[in-house]
N, C-alpha and C positions, 0 to 999 in steps of 0.2 A: 503493499500500499503506499509506503514512503515514496518509493521510486515515481509510482503515478502522482503523487502530490508534488513532487519535486518537478516533473515534467511540465504539468499543467501551466505554469507561469510563461513557458517558452512559447506557448501558442499566440501571446500577446505580451511581448517583452516591455512595451511601453506602457500599456495598460497596467500591467502587474508592477511596474515601477512607481507608477502614480498611485496606486491604491495600496503600496506597500508589501507587496506578496512576492516580489522578485528578490529571491535570496542573494542575488549578484550584486545588488547596490552597494556601492562604496560610501558615496555621499550625494546629497542634492547638491546641484549647482545653479548658477543664474539661470542657464538655458535649458537644464534638463538634469540627467543623472549619470554620474561617471559609475560603470559597472565592471566588475572585473570579468574577463574572458573565460568563457566555458572551458576552453582548452588553454593549457599553461606549458606548451612545450617551449615558448618563448616567454621566460618569467616576467611577470608584469604585464602582459598583455590586457588592454582594457578597451572598452567602448563607451561612446558617449551617445546617450538617447536623449531625444529631445522631451520638453515639456508637453508638448502635443503631438498628436499624429499627422504627419504631413509625409509626402511621397520623396521630396527632395529639398534641399538646401533652399531652392528658389522660390519655394512656396512660403518662406518665412520672410517677414518685413526685413527692411535693411537692418534695423536695429536688433532683431531677432537672430540675424545673421551674424552680425558683430559679436553677440555674446556667446553664441554656438562656436563659433571659431576660436573666440578667446578661451572659452572653456576648455575646447580641445587641446590647446597648447599649454594649458595649466595642468591637465592631466598628464601631458607628455613631461612637463618639467617634472611633475612628481615621481613619474617612472624614472626619469634620468637620477633623480636625486637618490631614490630608494633602491634602484637596481644596477646602476652605472653600467649602462648599454653604450656600446660604440655610438650609436644614433637613434634617433625616433623616427619612424616612418608613419605617417597619417594617410588615411585613405577613407574617401565616402565614396561607397559604390551603390548600393541599392539594386544590384541586378537581381540578386537571388532572394533576399528579404526586402522587399519594396516598400521600405520605410526608411526614412531619414536616420542614419546612424553613422557614427565615425569611428573606425578601428584606428587604435593608437598601438602600434607594434615596436617594441623595443627591438634591436637588433644588436648582435653580439660579436665580438672578436672571435669567439670560440665557434662560430657558425662557418668559419673559413670562407671557401668560396660561395657558399649559399647566401652570405650577406649580401651578396651583389644582384640576388634574384628576388621576385616577388614572394611574399610568404606563402602564397597560395600555388606554389611548384613545390612545396614540401610533400614528402609521401602521405598519400591518405590517411595512413594510421596514425600520423603525428595528431590529426584532429579527432581520431575516433578511440584512440587506447585508452583504457580505462585508468592507466597509471599516468596519463596526462591531462586528466580531468581536474577541474579546479577542486571539486569536492573530495578527491581522493589525494590532495595534495598534503603532505606532511605539514608544511610550513606555510599553509594557505591562509589560514586566519591571521597570521603573523603579516604576511604579505598584504592583505587586505587592509589589515589595521594601519601598518605604515603608510600606505597609499592614503587612506582615509586623512591621516593626521597631516601629511605633507599637503594634499590638495586643500583641505581647510585652512591652513597656515597661508598658503599662497592666496587663496580666495579673500583672505583678510587682509593682506597686503594690497592687493589689486583693487578690490572692490570696497575700499574704505568708505 
């Protein structure tokens, strides 16, 4: 029964963030919700969900777009601080999940040549293996807490 309950929120990630049932939420931001990625083969992978359901960035007002993009970079700054990657990659796609969301991927030196390629080219099992799922991570709660603390610290500085 636990797995079924845990999976239900995935059917409406934004709605479940808004109603507080999305277990991946790190923190509420100005434009939406910072959430930890379901898979963590690149530790610190996060997603930014908007405050409301829209299909693309272009459906937001200019002010809403500014907040969303600023929040996206705040999450990236927090990942950089907590995880110390080589760089951060930002992607807003919407091809498979047809709602606005931004992927924020840390990329690491230990990836070797793979760091030069999009994360989507990693073998499929990186996305599906149980040991790479956030809920199975030994230090997942610690990572999520550290990201939350840093995101909130940065928001307090930027959005005084």
